[in-house]
C-alpha positions in Angstrom: 0.0 0.0 0.0 1.4 3.4 -1.0 0.6 6.4 1.0 0.5 9.7 -0.9 2.3 12.4 0.8 1.6 16.0 -0.1 4.6 17.9 -1.1 4.6 21.4 0.2 6.9 24.1 -1.0 9.4 25.3 1.5 8.5 28.7 2.7 12.0 29.6 4.0 12.9 30.7 7.5 10.0 31.9 9.6 10.5 35.0 11.7 8.5 35.2 14.9 9.1 39.0 14.8 9.5 40.6 11.4 12.0 43.4 10.9 10.0 46.6 11.5 10.8 48.0 8.1 9.0 44.9 6.6 5.9 45.2 8.7 2.9 47.4 8.3 2.2 47.7 12.0 1.6 45.8 15.2 -1.0 43.6 13.5 1.9 41.8 11.7 3.1 40.5 15.1 1.7 37.4 16.8 -0.9 37.8 19.4 1.6 37.3 22.2 4.0 39.9 20.9 1.0 42.4 20.4 0.1 41.9 24.1 3.7 42.6 25.1 3.9 45.7 23.0 0.6 47.0 24.3 1.7 46.5 27.9 5.1 48.2 27.1 3.2 51.2 25.8 1.1 51.4 29.0 4.0 51.3 31.3 6.0 53.8 29.2 9.2 55.1 30.7 9.0 52.7 33.6 9.9 49.8 31.3 8.7 46.3 31.0 10.7 43.7 32.8 10.8 40.0 31.9 8.8 39.0 35.0 5.9 41.3 34.1 6.1 40.2 30.4 5.7 36.6 31.6 2.5 37.6 33.5 1.2 39.4 30.4 1.7 36.3 28.4 -0.2 34.3 31.0 2.9 32.4 32.1 3.9 31.4 35.6 6.2 34.3 36.7 7.6 32.2 39.5 9.2 29.8 37.0 12.7 30.9 36.0 12.4 29.2 32.6 9.2 31.1 31.8 10.7 34.5 32.8 13.8 33.7 30.6 11.4 32.9 27.8 9.7 36.2 28.2 13.1 37.9 28.3 14.0 36.3 25.0 10.8 37.6 23.5 11.6 41.1 24.7 15.1 40.9 23.2 13.7 39.7 19.9 11.6 42.8 19.7 14.6 45.0 20.4 16.8 43.2 18.0 14.4 43.5 15.1 15.2 47.2 14.4 12.6 49.6 15.4 9.9 47.7 17.3 11.0 49.1 20.7 11.0 52.9 20.1 
C-alpha cells in the first residue's frame, strides 16, 4: 500500500518577529507579541521587565524558565530594528 504524501513548497525561515521595516504595524506581530507591545506602551518610561512580560503572556512568573522565555521575546523585539522605540 502506498501512502500519498503531499509535497509542500518550502517557505523559508519563519521569523516570529519581522523586521520593523518589513511590517505594516503591530498587526503583523503574533498575538503574544502584540500583548507585550501594548503593555510596554502602557508602562511607558518605567519599562517592561521580563517577569511582568511573563505575566502578560499568561505564564507562571515564579518559573525561571518562563521568565527567561519572556526575556527572550523582549530581546527579539529590540533586535528587530525599530519595534521598541
